[in-house]
KEVEX-82480 format. One line per field, with one value per residue (C-alpha): residue in one letter; x, y, z. Coordinates in Angstrom, 2 decimals. Last residue first. Layout:
rest: c(A; ...)
east: c(X; ...)
north: c(Y; ...)
up: c(Z; ...)
This chain:
rest: c(N; E; E; Y; T; R; K; D; L; E; K; L; K; R; Y; L; T; A; K; S; I; G; L; A; E; A; A; K; K; K; G; E; L; T; T; G; F; K; G; L; A; A; V; I; M; Q; T; E; V; E; A; I; P; I; I; D; L; A; A; K; K; K; C; Q; L; R; Q; M; V; S; L; R; S; I; T; T; G; S; E; I; G; I; L; Y; E; M; V; N; E; L; E; R; V; N; G; P; W; D; Y; N; M; L; L; A; Y; A; D; K; D; I; G; I; I; E; K; E; Y; I; I; K; Y; R; A; L; I; H; D; I; L; E; S; L; D; E; K; R; E; R; L; P; P; I; I; V; P; F; V; N; I; R; Y; Y; L; D; E; R; F; S; G; K; E; V; M; D; E; I; N; K; H; T; A; S; I; I; R; V; D; I; A; Q; P; K; T; A; G; V; R; E; V; Q; K; E; Q; L; I; R; L; I; K; A; Q; L; A; L; P; M; D; G; I; E; D; L; F; L; T; G; G; D; A; L; E; F; K; G; L; K; G; G; R; R; A; G; T; F; A; G; D; E; Y; G; F; L; E; S; E; L; L; N; D; P; I; A; A; C; N; I; A; I; F; P; Q; K; N; R; E; S; S; C; H; L; L; R; A; F; L; E; K; G; T; G; S; E; G; R; I; F; V; P; V; N; T; K; S; A; M; H; I; A; N; K; V; L; K; I; G; P; S; S; G; L; I; Q; S; S; S; C; D; I; D; L; G; Y; R; S; V; I; K; K; V; K; A; M; E; Q; L; T; A; V; I; G; K; I; G; D; A; D; F; W; V; N; V; T; M; I; C; H; L; R; R; G; S; L; W; C; S; I; E; R; N; A; N; E; K; A; H; R; V; L; D; E; V; S; L; D; T; F; L; N; C; I; S; M; G; I; A; K; D; A; K; L; G; I; M; K; Q; A; A; T; N; L; Q; V; V; L; G; K; C; D; I; A; I; I; G; E; H; V; T; N; I; V; T; E; L; Q; K; K; M; D; G; L; E; L; L; R; E; Q; E; S; I; K; S; A; L; L; D; A; M; R; D; L; F; A; F; L; S; K; Q; R; G; L; L; T; Q; K; Q; E; E; T; F; A; V; L; A; I; V; G; V; T; E; E; D; S; K; I; P; C; C; V; Q; A; L; E; D; C; H; E; R; T; E; C; E; L; C; V; S; H; K; G; P; N; D; I; I; A; G; K; G; S; Q; L; V; Y; D; F; L; T; D; K; A; I; T; G; D; V; A; A; C; R; G; T; G; A; V; R; L; L; K; D; D; A; I; T; V; E; V; G; L; V; S; A; I; A; E; A; V; Y; Q; V; S; D; K; I; R; Y; L; K; S; M)
east: c(-2.79; -3.43; -4.90; -1.77; 0.58; -1.46; -1.27; 2.49; 3.01; 0.89; 3.01; 6.19; 4.87; 4.13; 7.61; 9.18; 7.08; 8.19; 11.81; 11.51; 11.67; 14.35; 14.64; 18.37; 17.66; 14.88; 17.16; 19.92; 17.54; 16.17; 19.71; 20.53; 17.40; 18.25; 16.48; 19.51; 21.07; 20.89; 17.95; 16.19; 16.62; 15.48; 12.40; 11.53; 12.00; 9.90; 7.13; 7.05; 6.80; 3.98; 2.11; 2.61; 1.00; 3.28; 2.43; 4.10; 7.07; 10.17; 9.46; 6.52; 5.89; 6.78; 9.93; 11.87; 14.68; 17.38; 15.57; 14.58; 18.13; 19.63; 16.99; 17.59; 21.23; 24.46; 26.75; 30.19; 29.28; 29.61; 27.65; 27.35; 29.64; 28.56; 24.90; 25.59; 27.75; 25.05; 22.36; 24.39; 25.34; 21.71; 20.61; 23.11; 22.12; 18.45; 17.08; 13.57; 15.07; 11.89; 12.88; 12.45; 16.12; 17.17; 14.48; 15.38; 19.02; 17.99; 16.01; 19.06; 21.47; 24.18; 27.77; 31.27; 31.74; 35.19; 35.15; 38.09; 35.82; 37.29; 37.68; 34.10; 33.13; 34.30; 33.19; 29.74; 29.39; 30.20; 27.91; 25.03; 25.51; 25.67; 22.52; 20.66; 21.12; 18.08; 16.02; 16.22; 13.05; 13.43; 16.95; 15.67; 16.23; 18.84; 17.50; 19.96; 18.87; 21.06; 20.07; 18.41; 20.77; 19.76; 16.10; 15.80; 17.65; 14.97; 12.18; 13.55; 12.79; 10.35; 7.73; 5.08; 5.26; 9.05; 8.97; 6.65; 9.05; 11.93; 10.45; 13.22; 16.08; 18.51; 21.60; 23.53; 26.59; 28.11; 31.20; 33.43; 35.52; 35.91; 36.30; 36.69; 34.24; 35.13; 34.80; 35.00; 33.28; 31.80; 33.65; 32.41; 32.16; 32.13; 30.90; 28.18; 25.09; 26.06; 27.38; 24.14; 22.03; 24.10; 23.53; 19.75; 19.71; 21.55; 18.59; 16.15; 17.87; 19.45; 17.65; 16.77; 20.47; 20.85; 24.37; 26.00; 28.94; 31.49; 33.68; 37.09; 38.86; 37.99; 36.67; 38.42; 37.16; 33.57; 33.98; 34.99; 38.53; 39.16; 40.30; 43.82; 42.97; 40.02; 36.69; 35.58; 33.64; 32.90; 34.65; 37.93; 40.04; 37.84; 35.26; 34.50; 31.72; 30.28; 31.39; 30.78; 27.20; 26.53; 27.40; 24.15; 22.09; 23.59; 25.58; 24.41; 21.55; 23.76; 26.08; 29.28; 31.48; 34.66; 36.23; 39.48; 41.19; 42.78; 39.35; 38.20; 38.04; 35.18; 35.09; 36.42; 33.87; 30.94; 32.08; 32.37; 28.79; 27.67; 29.23; 27.66; 24.18; 24.62; 21.02; 21.09; 18.51; 16.14; 17.26; 17.82; 21.12; 21.06; 23.93; 25.17; 26.68; 30.31; 29.69; 31.36; 30.82; 27.05; 27.04; 28.87; 26.64; 23.54; 24.94; 25.64; 22.11; 20.53; 22.58; 21.34; 17.73; 18.25; 19.81; 23.53; 24.61; 27.72; 29.28; 33.00; 32.81; 31.69; 35.17; 35.73; 38.89; 40.27; 42.89; 40.19; 41.42; 44.98; 44.52; 42.07; 44.42; 47.30; 45.21; 43.94; 47.47; 48.50; 45.70; 46.45; 49.97; 52.44; 54.73; 57.60; 58.76; 62.25; 62.95; 66.07; 68.56; 66.29; 68.13; 71.66; 72.75; 71.67; 68.24; 66.46; 62.73; 60.40; 57.18; 54.64; 52.55; 49.54; 48.77; 46.46; 48.21; 45.91; 47.54; 48.52; 52.03; 50.78; 47.19; 46.60; 45.46; 47.69; 46.52; 48.79; 50.14; 50.74; 53.74; 52.60; 56.17; 56.50; 53.12; 54.18; 57.49; 55.70; 53.20; 56.01; 57.87; 54.78; 52.03; 49.09; 50.00; 52.22; 54.94; 55.37; 55.22; 58.02; 60.20; 62.18; 65.95; 65.87; 62.69; 64.01; 67.28; 65.48; 62.98; 59.42; 56.03; 55.25; 54.64; 57.24; 59.95; 58.89; 59.34; 62.80; 64.07; 64.24; 67.00; 67.55; 63.99; 63.79; 61.73; 64.21; 65.22; 66.23; 63.91; 64.46; 61.70; 60.96; 58.25; 57.23; 58.13; 61.59; 64.24; 65.31; 66.03; 68.07; 70.06; 70.58; 71.79; 74.20; 75.49; 75.92; 77.63; 80.03; 80.73; 81.19; 83.64; 85.45; 85.57; 86.86; 89.50; 90.51; 90.88; 92.93; 95.18; 95.55; 96.48; 99.13; 100.43; 100.86; 102.44; 104.97; 105.71; 106.24; 108.52; 110.40; 111.16; 112.38; 114.51; 116.09; 116.70; 118.83; 120.54; 121.55; 124.96; 124.38; 121.39; 122.55; 126.06; 124.65; 122.64; 125.81; 127.69; 125.03; 122.41; 121.09; 117.79; 115.25; 112.89; 109.42; 108.21; 104.77; 101.93; 103.73; 100.95; 100.70; 97.34; 98.92; 102.72; 104.88; 108.45; 111.51; 114.25; 117.45; 119.58; 123.09; 125.19; 122.67; 124.01; 123.55; 125.23; 126.51; 123.81; 120.93; 119.77; 119.98; 121.19; 124.25; 122.43; 121.43; 125.07; 126.16; 128.43; 125.95; 124.88; 127.56; 125.92; 122.87; 120.29; 117.50; 114.10; 112.39; 109.33; 111.57; 109.96; 108.99; 112.34; 114.28; 112.19; 112.81; 116.53; 116.60; 116.09; 113.16; 113.16; 110.88; 107.69; 106.57; 107.55; 110.88; 110.73; 109.62; 112.75; 114.96; 113.24; 110.39; 108.46; 105.08; 103.33; 106.22; 104.90; 106.94; 103.80; 103.67; 103.55; 106.40; 107.42; 110.43; 112.09; 115.00; 117.01; 116.80; 115.58; 112.56; 111.60; 112.03; 109.92; 107.08; 107.27; 106.93; 104.07; 102.13; 102.79; 101.38; 98.32; 97.62; 98.13; 95.65; 94.17; 97.67; 98.77; 96.06; 96.86; 94.53)
north: c(-81.58; -82.06; -78.54; -77.01; -78.92; -77.87; -74.21; -74.38; -75.89; -73.20; -70.54; -72.30; -72.38; -68.66; -67.96; -70.00; -68.24; -64.84; -65.99; -66.85; -70.42; -72.58; -74.98; -74.19; -70.44; -70.70; -72.67; -70.06; -67.26; -69.34; -69.87; -66.16; -65.27; -67.99; -71.35; -73.46; -74.34; -78.15; -78.69; -75.81; -77.54; -80.92; -79.37; -77.59; -80.76; -82.88; -80.26; -79.98; -83.77; -83.78; -81.10; -83.02; -86.12; -89.19; -92.20; -95.48; -94.74; -94.20; -91.85; -91.26; -88.10; -85.51; -87.55; -86.18; -88.73; -86.09; -83.62; -86.36; -87.69; -84.27; -83.56; -86.91; -85.98; -87.69; -87.47; -85.87; -82.45; -80.73; -83.31; -82.37; -85.07; -87.80; -87.33; -87.15; -90.29; -92.08; -91.09; -92.25; -95.52; -96.24; -95.32; -97.77; -100.42; -100.30; -97.44; -98.03; -97.82; -98.49; -96.36; -98.05; -98.59; -95.13; -93.42; -95.55; -94.54; -90.87; -91.48; -93.05; -90.37; -91.87; -92.56; -91.38; -88.89; -87.31; -86.60; -87.05; -87.18; -90.50; -91.80; -90.86; -92.51; -96.03; -96.34; -94.94; -97.32; -100.34; -99.26; -98.66; -102.02; -103.96; -102.27; -102.69; -106.45; -107.25; -105.12; -107.89; -107.38; -103.58; -104.07; -105.74; -109.50; -110.66; -113.39; -115.81; -117.81; -120.61; -121.49; -118.11; -116.94; -119.50; -119.61; -115.85; -115.98; -118.35; -116.10; -113.02; -109.82; -107.12; -109.71; -108.72; -112.09; -112.01; -108.53; -109.78; -112.64; -110.16; -108.08; -105.52; -105.13; -106.94; -109.11; -111.45; -113.59; -115.21; -117.45; -116.91; -119.27; -117.79; -119.08; -116.40; -115.84; -115.24; -112.36; -109.51; -106.13; -106.04; -108.70; -112.28; -114.19; -117.95; -120.26; -121.54; -121.41; -118.56; -116.57; -117.14; -116.01; -112.83; -112.17; -112.56; -110.27; -107.68; -107.28; -107.22; -104.19; -104.73; -102.97; -106.22; -107.05; -104.49; -105.72; -108.17; -109.51; -111.32; -113.84; -115.31; -117.26; -114.61; -111.55; -109.08; -111.04; -110.80; -107.13; -106.26; -105.75; -102.91; -102.51; -101.82; -98.25; -97.10; -96.99; -93.48; -94.61; -98.31; -101.69; -100.04; -102.13; -104.80; -104.37; -105.32; -107.68; -106.07; -102.47; -102.65; -103.82; -101.34; -98.30; -97.90; -98.86; -96.11; -97.39; -97.04; -99.56; -102.49; -101.90; -103.78; -105.75; -107.67; -110.07; -111.31; -114.61; -115.63; -116.17; -118.51; -121.52; -119.78; -117.91; -114.66; -114.83; -115.45; -112.64; -110.33; -111.15; -110.58; -107.12; -106.47; -107.21; -104.98; -104.27; -100.72; -101.24; -104.09; -107.68; -110.54; -112.26; -114.67; -117.17; -118.95; -122.39; -123.07; -124.76; -124.63; -120.87; -121.45; -123.34; -120.52; -117.88; -119.80; -120.02; -116.29; -115.59; -117.88; -116.20; -112.82; -113.88; -115.58; -112.39; -112.37; -109.23; -107.72; -108.91; -108.77; -112.14; -113.70; -113.05; -110.11; -108.90; -106.58; -106.93; -107.43; -104.67; -105.73; -109.30; -108.32; -105.73; -108.22; -110.98; -108.64; -107.54; -111.19; -111.93; -108.68; -109.77; -107.09; -105.78; -103.33; -101.42; -99.92; -97.39; -96.23; -93.55; -90.50; -87.21; -86.10; -85.23; -88.66; -90.06; -93.05; -93.65; -95.46; -97.29; -99.21; -101.81; -103.52; -106.94; -109.10; -111.62; -113.98; -117.15; -118.57; -117.16; -113.67; -112.43; -108.92; -106.85; -104.13; -101.67; -98.68; -97.11; -93.38; -91.31; -88.79; -88.55; -92.35; -92.77; -90.30; -92.08; -95.41; -94.02; -92.42; -95.72; -97.31; -99.64; -100.49; -104.17; -105.37; -107.80; -106.58; -102.96; -103.68; -104.38; -107.57; -107.47; -109.55; -111.65; -114.82; -115.10; -114.07; -116.92; -116.13; -116.81; -113.14; -113.66; -116.39; -114.27; -111.31; -113.38; -114.52; -110.99; -108.96; -107.24; -105.22; -105.11; -102.72; -99.52; -97.31; -95.61; -98.96; -101.22; -102.99; -105.41; -106.34; -108.85; -108.74; -111.67; -110.29; -113.00; -112.59; -108.92; -109.68; -112.43; -110.27; -107.42; -109.70; -111.10; -107.61; -106.44; -109.36; -108.58; -104.91; -105.87; -108.17; -105.42; -102.98; -105.51; -105.96; -102.22; -101.96; -104.83; -103.23; -99.97; -101.84; -103.45; -100.04; -98.69; -101.55; -100.74; -97.09; -98.10; -100.39; -97.44; -95.27; -98.16; -98.55; -94.83; -94.90; -98.24; -97.60; -99.27; -102.05; -103.59; -103.27; -104.33; -107.49; -108.21; -107.99; -110.15; -112.83; -114.35; -111.00; -111.00; -108.20; -108.86; -107.34; -108.11; -108.63; -107.41; -104.83; -102.94; -99.15; -99.39; -101.58; -101.84; -103.75; -103.91; -103.56; -106.14; -105.90; -109.02; -109.72; -112.62; -115.41; -118.96; -119.81; -123.16; -122.46; -119.80; -122.26; -122.63; -118.90; -118.07; -116.08; -114.52; -111.26; -110.75; -110.83; -113.72; -115.96; -113.19; -110.52; -107.42; -107.45; -104.63; -103.56; -101.89; -101.25; -102.78; -104.23; -107.67; -108.13; -106.74; -109.15; -112.15; -111.42; -110.91; -114.43; -115.85; -117.94; -119.94; -118.94; -120.99; -122.81; -122.60; -122.09; -122.14; -118.52; -117.48; -118.81; -116.45; -114.52; -114.86; -114.48; -115.39; -117.01; -117.68; -115.88; -115.61; -111.84; -112.40; -113.02; -111.35; -112.66; -110.85; -111.68; -108.89; -107.13; -103.86; -103.06; -106.61; -107.86; -105.06; -105.76; -109.51; -108.95; -106.49; -109.05; -111.76; -109.53; -108.70; -112.41; -113.17; -110.53; -112.68; -113.98; -110.51; -110.15; -113.57; -116.56)
up: c(-9.81; -13.50; -13.71; -12.13; -14.45; -17.46; -16.40; -15.76; -19.21; -20.86; -19.14; -20.28; -23.84; -23.71; -22.31; -25.14; -27.75; -26.44; -26.44; -30.13; -31.44; -33.05; -30.11; -29.68; -29.92; -27.34; -25.00; -25.41; -24.39; -21.52; -20.22; -20.49; -18.49; -15.98; -16.18; -17.24; -20.60; -20.59; -18.30; -19.99; -23.35; -22.02; -20.40; -23.64; -25.72; -23.37; -23.24; -27.01; -27.33; -24.79; -26.72; -29.95; -28.48; -28.40; -30.58; -29.52; -27.28; -29.35; -32.08; -34.30; -36.29; -33.60; -32.88; -35.82; -35.42; -35.39; -33.16; -30.75; -30.58; -29.88; -27.21; -25.50; -25.01; -26.10; -23.08; -22.69; -23.99; -27.36; -29.35; -33.03; -34.45; -32.05; -32.90; -36.64; -36.61; -34.61; -37.11; -40.12; -38.42; -37.58; -41.11; -42.63; -40.10; -41.17; -43.27; -41.87; -38.36; -36.32; -33.29; -29.92; -29.07; -30.24; -28.16; -25.13; -25.48; -25.48; -22.27; -20.63; -21.91; -24.10; -23.10; -22.24; -25.05; -25.00; -28.73; -31.09; -34.17; -35.37; -31.82; -30.94; -34.20; -33.38; -29.77; -30.63; -33.59; -31.41; -28.57; -30.97; -32.74; -29.48; -28.15; -31.41; -31.73; -29.56; -31.97; -34.55; -36.57; -36.70; -38.09; -41.24; -41.62; -44.15; -46.47; -48.09; -51.16; -52.56; -56.14; -56.69; -59.46; -62.07; -61.08; -61.44; -64.77; -66.14; -64.83; -66.51; -64.62; -65.77; -66.80; -64.21; -62.43; -62.55; -61.00; -58.24; -57.53; -57.51; -54.71; -54.55; -52.07; -54.34; -54.25; -56.50; -55.76; -58.81; -58.66; -61.67; -63.79; -67.25; -70.80; -73.46; -76.30; -79.93; -82.36; -79.86; -80.37; -76.86; -74.94; -74.90; -71.65; -71.19; -68.42; -70.79; -68.57; -66.25; -69.20; -71.16; -68.20; -67.87; -71.57; -71.21; -68.17; -70.24; -72.57; -69.62; -68.06; -64.59; -61.73; -59.94; -59.90; -57.11; -56.31; -58.71; -56.69; -58.85; -57.02; -57.81; -60.54; -63.11; -61.26; -63.55; -66.55; -65.33; -64.40; -67.95; -69.12; -71.53; -75.09; -76.37; -77.18; -75.06; -76.87; -77.85; -80.88; -80.60; -80.51; -81.58; -79.20; -77.67; -74.95; -71.36; -70.30; -67.17; -67.63; -71.39; -70.79; -67.99; -70.07; -72.05; -69.00; -66.85; -63.85; -60.23; -60.37; -61.40; -58.46; -59.22; -56.85; -57.69; -55.20; -56.70; -55.71; -52.42; -50.81; -53.60; -51.26; -49.48; -46.17; -47.63; -50.46; -48.09; -45.79; -48.80; -49.80; -46.19; -46.24; -49.65; -48.26; -45.20; -44.12; -45.53; -48.25; -47.46; -47.81; -50.19; -50.95; -53.91; -53.99; -57.12; -56.45; -55.52; -52.18; -48.78; -48.60; -48.86; -45.55; -43.74; -45.33; -44.18; -40.64; -40.58; -41.82; -39.20; -36.49; -37.70; -37.23; -33.88; -32.49; -31.79; -33.60; -35.05; -38.29; -37.51; -35.76; -39.07; -40.46; -42.78; -41.05; -43.64; -46.36; -48.94; -51.25; -50.49; -51.69; -54.43; -55.88; -55.78; -57.34; -60.04; -60.88; -61.18; -63.67; -65.50; -66.34; -65.36; -68.10; -67.66; -70.74; -70.84; -73.57; -75.35; -76.24; -76.23; -76.68; -77.60; -74.06; -72.83; -72.23; -70.70; -71.10; -68.70; -69.60; -67.51; -69.32; -67.71; -69.13; -71.18; -73.35; -75.21; -76.37; -79.79; -79.86; -78.99; -79.11; -77.79; -74.83; -73.42; -70.75; -70.53; -67.39; -67.28; -66.25; -68.86; -70.18; -70.21; -71.92; -74.61; -75.12; -75.51; -78.01; -80.04; -80.09; -81.60; -80.43; -82.68; -82.55; -79.73; -80.78; -84.33; -83.15; -80.68; -83.68; -83.46; -82.94; -79.80; -79.77; -81.41; -79.50; -76.29; -76.50; -77.57; -75.96; -75.27; -71.56; -71.10; -72.71; -70.58; -67.40; -68.53; -69.10; -72.26; -74.24; -77.42; -78.78; -81.72; -81.52; -83.30; -80.03; -78.59; -76.61; -73.30; -72.26; -68.65; -67.70; -64.07; -61.82; -61.05; -60.65; -64.26; -63.63; -60.51; -62.22; -65.29; -63.06; -61.24; -64.52; -65.94; -62.77; -62.99; -66.64; -65.84; -63.11; -65.52; -68.12; -65.51; -64.51; -68.14; -68.60; -65.44; -66.62; -70.06; -68.35; -66.35; -69.55; -71.13; -67.95; -68.05; -71.69; -70.72; -67.86; -70.24; -72.54; -69.67; -68.42; -71.85; -72.21; -69.06; -69.74; -73.32; -73.70; -71.18; -72.90; -76.48; -75.49; -73.99; -77.13; -79.19; -76.71; -77.07; -74.70; -73.48; -71.53; -71.14; -68.22; -67.68; -64.16; -62.61; -60.41; -58.30; -56.50; -56.60; -58.42; -61.12; -61.29; -63.73; -62.41; -64.73; -65.12; -67.21; -67.71; -68.97; -70.28; -69.71; -69.97; -66.28; -65.45; -61.94; -61.31; -61.76; -58.13; -57.45; -53.93; -55.08; -58.01; -56.34; -55.27; -58.92; -59.95; -61.79; -64.13; -64.69; -66.20; -63.95; -64.10; -61.69; -61.65; -58.31; -56.65; -53.97; -53.64; -57.27; -58.43; -56.18; -57.26; -60.92; -60.20; -58.85; -55.36; -56.56; -59.78; -62.65; -62.91; -66.02; -69.65; -71.43; -75.23; -75.36; -73.50; -76.31; -78.73; -77.12; -73.84; -72.18; -68.92; -67.00; -63.50; -60.85; -58.67; -59.26; -63.03; -65.45; -68.72; -70.61; -73.51; -75.78; -77.36; -80.75; -79.21; -81.40; -82.38; -78.83; -77.38; -79.85; -79.16; -75.43; -75.94; -78.06; -75.48; -72.73; -74.84; -75.37; -71.67; -70.48; -67.70; -66.98; -66.00; -63.35; -61.92; -62.16)
């Protein structure tokens, strides 16, 4: 379709206006010689204008022209209709848009009176036609801009409707002016129903002022409400657009909380939590890995037991990653780290206005955040008895009720619990519910302490050393043989956590290329009980003095530095050396 044909109605209107002013007939054709508009006898003629006519000449040359003797003029010599042409005169003017000739305005005389009109005012006539041509050119430009805007609108709508987040555009009065497909699904309303509604009717307790404030604070808002018979829980992000006069509108982006949780879980667990990442090949750790593998094939509650620092959460994550829920959230909460009066709202969430200071819109609890995935209740032995009863109810009924809510919400959560306490003893004393104990202890997993799997120590030490020497940018090539023996024979009451802490310290303070026996002894406080059964204090002192002198030398300056490293005076060092010489002499 030609540019002129797109504005056919406007072209016809201009043709009729020219005809009424000048009293002649008018034909307007496009660049394909298709007649777009006409008046009088020209209006009755449809179709394409013949080639080799004045129209064709004007299109090709881009210049206006006039014929006062149609049929005999040189332009007409090749015209098919020149032998029976009934026109007495013709004036043609090009229509140009962006320097391109897009059509022709033709004035046609069929009577002597009309001919005189055309020939008598040629100069003013061309000036008038130029203005009419400019008018049509501006109409063409306007139409092209509208078409471009229409295309851009369609492209934008396609992009917006492709986005998974809901997008709602709101005017400065708080009325919905546009929303995408995702938003329509979220609120349960088609565009024709939602457009024109107040945002306050869609989201209770939400005003334009609230939205503007959130936009200025660059803050997200948690929305929880009932819409079209379903609960909508989402995160709302707000942006405001302005002009010189102030706020013109608001765009709210909605992300359903279920999708947000999946994204957070996916990136939060974007680590290799395969069994190969849990170091150790001792029989005890192999049994744990095998138990985790078997438990991952089920959906029953798992109870992980072990001393502090044995890696209970790491095994819980391994279980989750190995299960069919691995694409869903893994949510962990330490029941001992949260005050009793806050633990309930953290676990179960709360409704808007549930208590003084409650967040507007309410808050999701850990159970809802873990819906579809796994909830790890670490240190469950520290949970208050009152909350234990609620946990039991959730496990039995598969429903959670927020603080301040009037009805429960169905959830699908796999529970993994953990503790370092003697739960059986707590059940006996009445500080832990027996019925909850049986509910969570369906599949028990016991992690052995590090002292019971000493064969794993070497692998753990080497792994931690390789990791932290990169972090601290140390050129440490290894550990002194005697220092290694001290590490291997220590009991490690804090288990792997203590081992990592000690190794990080040793690597951090080491100034040489080898971790020394002295550094290890100082850190492990060998005078109580270190590596080799019980060592007499005198022997420990001797070992430390020898190690210090070996490091700093036996010169005066070396002895001074050794005394400083040992935290004693030079006089004390010399006295100890004298005692050492005496003992050596007596032994020999």
